[in-house]
N, C-alpha and C positions, 0 to 999 in steps of 0.2 A: 247584742242579740239575747233574747230571753227564751228559755226552754219552758214550755207549758204542756199540760195535758199528757204527761208521761204515763204510758200504760203497757202492761205486759200483754203479749198476744198468744204465744204458742211455745210449747216444748213437746218433744216426741214422748210417746207413752209406752214405748217398748212393745207395741203390737206386732212389729216385724223384726226378725233377726237382723235385717240389713239396716234398720233404723232404730238402733238401740239407745243411742245417746247423741246429744249435741244438735244444735241448729246453727251451723257455723256460717258466718258472713252472709246475713240476709240481704238479698238483692231484689228490689221490687221493680215491677213493670206495670203499666196501666193496661187493663184488659178492656174495660168500658167505663162509662161515666160513673159507675158505682162499684167497680171491682178492681182491686189491686191484687196482683199475684206476686208472691214472695218466694223466690227460689233460695235454697240454703243447702249446705252440706251436712249430712248426717252420718254417724259412724255405726258400723255393725258391731255385733258382739265381739268380733275378731279385731276391731279397730280399723276397719277399712272404710273410707269415706266415699259416699255416693251423693249425687244431687237429686233433690226432689222439690216439691213446692206445696204451699197452701194458698187458697184463694180467700181474700178478705172482703167482707161486706163493708164498703166505705161510704154508704149512703149518708151516714152521720159521721163527718170527719172527726168529731170529738169522741166518738165511741165506736171505733172500728172493731169488727169482730171476725173471727174465722168462720167461714161458711162451707168450705170444702177442703178436705185433706186428701192429697193424692196418695195412692196406695202402692206406688212402685217408683223406682228411680226413673228419671227422664232419659238417662243413658247409663251404660254400665262401665265397669273398669276396663282399662286397656288390656291388650294382649300381654301375656307374661313376657317380661323383659322390656316392655315399653315404659315411657316416662310416667304413665298414669296407671300402672297395674296395681297400685296399692291405695290410690285415692284420686278422686276427681270432684273438685269443689268449686262451684260457681263463684265468679268474681265480678263479671260485667255482662250486660245485655245490650245488643244493638239491633234495631229494626232496620232492615235493608233489603230492597228488591223483593218485597212481599214475603220475606223470611225473617226468622229470628236467629241471630248469631249469639252464641253464648261463649264467652271467654272464661276459661276455668283454670284452676291450679291443679296440675298433675303432680302426684307425690310418689316417691320411693323412699324406703328406709335406706340409710347409709350406714357406714361402719365407723369411721373416725368421728363423724358428727351425726346428729340424730335424724336429719332429713335432707333430701334433695328435692327441690321444687322446680318446676318450669311451667310454662303456659301453653295450653292447647285451645282449640276452637272446635265447636260442634254447631250444627245448623238444624233448625226445625222448619218444616213447611206445613205443620198442622196446628199452628198457633201455640206452640210451646209445650205440647204434651210429650212428644218424642223428639229427641235430637240425635243426629247422625254425625259421625266423624267425617271430616274431609281428609284428614291424614292420621296415620297411626303415630306420627312423631309430633313433637312440640313445635310451636311457632316462635317462641321467645324463651331462650335458655341462657345459661352461662356462656360467656365467650372469652376471647383473649383479653379484653379490656375489663370485663365484669366477671371475675372467675369464681365468685363464691355462692351466689344464690339469686334466683329470680322468683318473685312472689306476686302477691295480689295486684291486680290492675284495674284501671277504669278506661274504657274505650269510647270515643265519640267519632262520628263521621261528620265533617263540616266542609261543604262545598268541594267535594271530591277528594278531600284529604282525611285520611284516618289518623286519629291522634290517640296515643296511648300514654297514660301515666302509670308507671309500674314500680314495684318494690324491688330494689336491688341490694344485694349484700355488700356491705362495706368491708367487713372482716368478721371472722370468728374470733371471739375473745374467750379465754379460759377463765371462768368464774366458778370459784369453789371447786376447782379441779374438773369442771365440766365445760364443754364448748357451748357458747351461746352466740347466736348470730346478731350482729348489729347491722341493721339495714336502713335504707332511706329511699326517697321517692325520686324517680328520674322520668325523662320524657323522650319519646321517639315518634316517628311518623311513617306512614305507609300509603301507597297508592291503591292497595287492594285489601287491606285489613289482614294480610297474611305475612308478607315480607316487609320487615321493619328496618328502617334506616336509623341507626343508633349513633348519635353524634356526641355521646357522653354529656348530655345536658342534665345537670343537677337541678332539682326543684326544691325539695324540702330536706335539707341536711340535718343531722343530729345537732341539737343546740349545745350539747356537752358530751363528754367522752363516753358516757354510759347510756345515752338516749338512743332509742330506735323510733323511726317514723315509717308508717306503712299504711296499706289499704286505702288509697286515695278514692275520693268520690268528688267528681268535678261537674259543676253546672256553669252555664254562661247566662248572666243577666245583668242589667244596669251597665252594659258595656264593659263588664269585668268577668274574668274567669274567677270562680270561687271554689275553693277546695276544702272539704272536710277530710280528716284523716285520723288514724290512730297514732298515739305516741305513748311510750312507756320506757321505763328503765330496763336494762338487761341484767342488772345485778339484783337478784332477790325478788323479781316480779312474780315468781310462782308462789311465793309464801307471804309476801308483804303487800296488802292492798294499796298502800300509799305509793308503791312503785308500779302498780298494775296499769292497765290501759285507761287512757283518758282521750278526750276529743281535742284535736288540734284544728286550726282554721287558718287559711291563707288566701291572699288575693293576688291577681296577676293581670296585666294588660294584654299579654300575648300568649299565656298558657305555658310559657317557658321559664321566665324569670319571676319568682314569687316572693312576696313579702309575708312573713309569718305574723299573724295577728291572733295568737292563741288567747290572749286576754279578752278578745272581743266577744267570745262565747263562754258562758259559765255553765258547764254541763257536768255537775258533780254526781256522785253516787247517791242513791237513796239511803235513808237511815237504816233500812232493813229490807230483806227480801232479795229478789232475783238479781237486782243490779246494785247491791250494796257494797260490792268489792271492786267493780270495774265497769267502765263504759267503753265497749270495744267495737271496732269495725263499723263506724257510722256510715250509712249510705243515704243520700239525699234524693228525694222525689218531689217535684213540684206537682201539686194536685189540688184542683179546686181553689186556685189562688192561695194555697198554703204551702209552706215548706215543711215537709214531713221528713223525719230522720228515723230510719230503721236501724236497730243496733242490737248487739249482744251485751249481756251483763256478765255475771260471774262465770268463771270456769271456761272462758274462751268459747262460749256457746253452749256449755253443758246445761245451764239454767234456762235455755231457750232464747227467744228474742221478743222485742217489743218495739214501740215507736213513741216518738214525742213530736209535738208541733213546735217549730222554732219561729218565733216572731222576729223578723229581720229589720223591721222599721219601728 
């Protein structure tokens, strides 16, 4: 697979205190034949994350441009003491029953480690401008078999079965006297998109002791499930671009058992600029018979997001 037409799209301009930095985990949906909406998490001056969006003019698929910038979060932080009172960052979108379901990462600071994440869901009935909570609590969290961490997900509904690929903590490792989470990608199913049956199904395991795999993006085409995901080292990734995020790729017959094919896609950093240190959190959208990849660059979204076209044949 060849990556072509790589372009920067958007970074917040500090016009709002609640949107002061980052465009974290860009998550696109199709609005109409010429419009793509991209939701993302943005941080306030105080470091609290909320989700908002921009609309893109995709009339020319090779020259996509921002045409509308939303001026408020699509939903706010959770009540104090709930799982998302310090952050609510989009991760996956599902259209169902004339509504839009957004699965998002809720965040709290921790004490012994730097973060506690779990997954919530909100629903929109006005085409994605305002989302409302179904529950104040999370729908996918740490449990007795997965005790460390639950992070970014991708959700699909197929023939009455809801499928979720999710990031799960393998362990916290002490690196340079600080805890760093090693995580990998797992799979679960649901009959309603809320209550998940978790059978301890591993999808994308770390390839070596200090690798982490995360933020799956799954499509089904050519009778195959295809997953793009993030991968990085957990030792030194914050200071060494060589160890920072890159794009991984895998294929599966059933969505459960996967074969890593990372070498099939060559998606390296640019020589300079916004994505010269990392390629992070890729998310795939099929649009106008093209495979579009929206992604973050440097600083885990601090430098904004862009897109590339991936030629798959």
